C-alpha positions as a Python dict, from the first residue, in 0.01 Angstrom:
ca = {
    (1, 'M'): (0, 0, 0),
    (2, 'D'): (138, 340, -89),
    (3, 'N'): (161, 635, 145),
    (4, 'T'): (-37, 874, -72),
    (5, 'S'): (-367, 994, 62),
    (6, 'L'): (-686, 956, -139),
    (7, 'N'): (-766, 1317, -56),
    (8, 'P'): (-451, 1510, 32),
    (9, 'E'): (-656, 1813, 144),
    (10, 'Y'): (-779, 1617, 448),
    (11, 'E'): (-494, 1454, 634),
    (12, 'E'): (-494, 1319, 988),
    (13, 'G'): (-339, 1530, 1260),
    (14, 'S'): (-51, 1411, 1473),
    (15, 'I'): (-279, 1334, 1770),
    (16, 'A'): (-513, 1116, 1560),
    (17, 'R'): (-215, 937, 1408),
    (18, 'T'): (-69, 870, 1755),
    (19, 'I'): (-402, 737, 1885),
    (20, 'E'): (-438, 509, 1582),
    (21, 'N'): (-85, 376, 1626),
    (22, 'Q'): (-149, 297, 1993),
    (23, 'T'): (-497, 146, 1949),
    (24, 'A'): (-375, -69, 1659),
    (25, 'K'): (-172, -262, 1917),
    (26, 'I'): (-494, -378, 2090),
    (27, 'P'): (-634, -704, 1949),
    (28, 'S'): (-974, -663, 1783),
    (29, 'D'): (-1106, -945, 2003),
    (30, 'A'): (-1064, -723, 2309),
    (31, 'Y'): (-1338, -491, 2190),
    (32, 'L'): (-1574, -781, 2123),
    (33, 'W'): (-1514, -927, 2469),
    (34, 'A'): (-1556, -584, 2628),
    (35, 'A'): (-1898, -556, 2460),
    (36, 'V'): (-1999, -906, 2570),
    (37, 'G'): (-1874, -827, 2921),
    (38, 'A'): (-2078, -506, 2935),
    (39, 'M'): (-2388, -700, 2833),
    (40, 'G'): (-2318, -965, 3098),
    (41, 'V'): (-2266, -708, 3372),
    (42, 'S'): (-2581, -531, 3258),
    (43, 'L'): (-2777, -855, 3282),
    (44, 'A'): (-2641, -926, 3630),
    (45, 'L'): (-2731, -576, 3746),
    (46, 'Q'): (-3080, -614, 3597),
    (47, 'C'): (-3122, -935, 3800),
    (48, 'L'): (-3010, -746, 4111),
    (49, 'K'): (-3281, -484, 4049),
    (50, 'Q'): (-3027, -212, 3966),
    (51, 'K'): (-3218, -92, 3661),
    (52, 'H'): (-3055, 248, 3603),
    (53, 'V'): (-2699, 126, 3644),
    (54, 'S'): (-2782, -177, 3429),
    (55, 'L'): (-2906, 42, 3145),
    (56, 'F'): (-2601, 266, 3173),
    (57, 'I'): (-2356, -26, 3152),
    (58, 'G'): (-2561, -198, 2881),
    (59, 'Q'): (-2522, 103, 2655),
    (60, 'W'): (-2146, 52, 2651),
    (61, 'A'): (-2175, -250, 2419),
    (62, 'A'): (-2240, -50, 2101),
    (63, 'P'): (-1944, 190, 2145),
    (64, 'F'): (-1712, -101, 2221),
    (65, 'L'): (-1822, -271, 1897),
    (66, 'L'): (-1777, 53, 1702),
    (67, 'F'): (-1427, 96, 1847),
    (68, 'G'): (-1355, -260, 1735),
    (69, 'I'): (-1470, -186, 1380),
    (70, 'Y'): (-1263, 132, 1370),
    (71, 'N'): (-962, -57, 1506),
    (72, 'K'): (-1003, -325, 1238),
    (73, 'L'): (-1031, -65, 961),
    (74, 'V'): (-719, 116, 1076),
    (75, 'K'): (-528, -213, 1085),
    (76, 'Q'): (-641, -313, 735),
    (77, 'E'): (-647, 19, 554),
    (78, 'G'): (-411, 226, 765),
    (79, 'H'): (-445, 598, 811),
    (80, 'D'): (-379, 862, 549),
}
């Protein structure tokens, strides 16, 4: 893959590049297991009648999965 950007007018900043380099070191499975873990904790809290906390934790699953997708894309396609 070459280093040329598809749109050179819009390049990543140094902070975004640093974050991508660091998060690329995390295995994609970690995000999946974090989402499954959040759902499990949410279920346990629901069983313990902690409805509000359960809903709060349960909403973490979607962002974890989105972080995993982003991580996978960065690993496959790279940045700029």
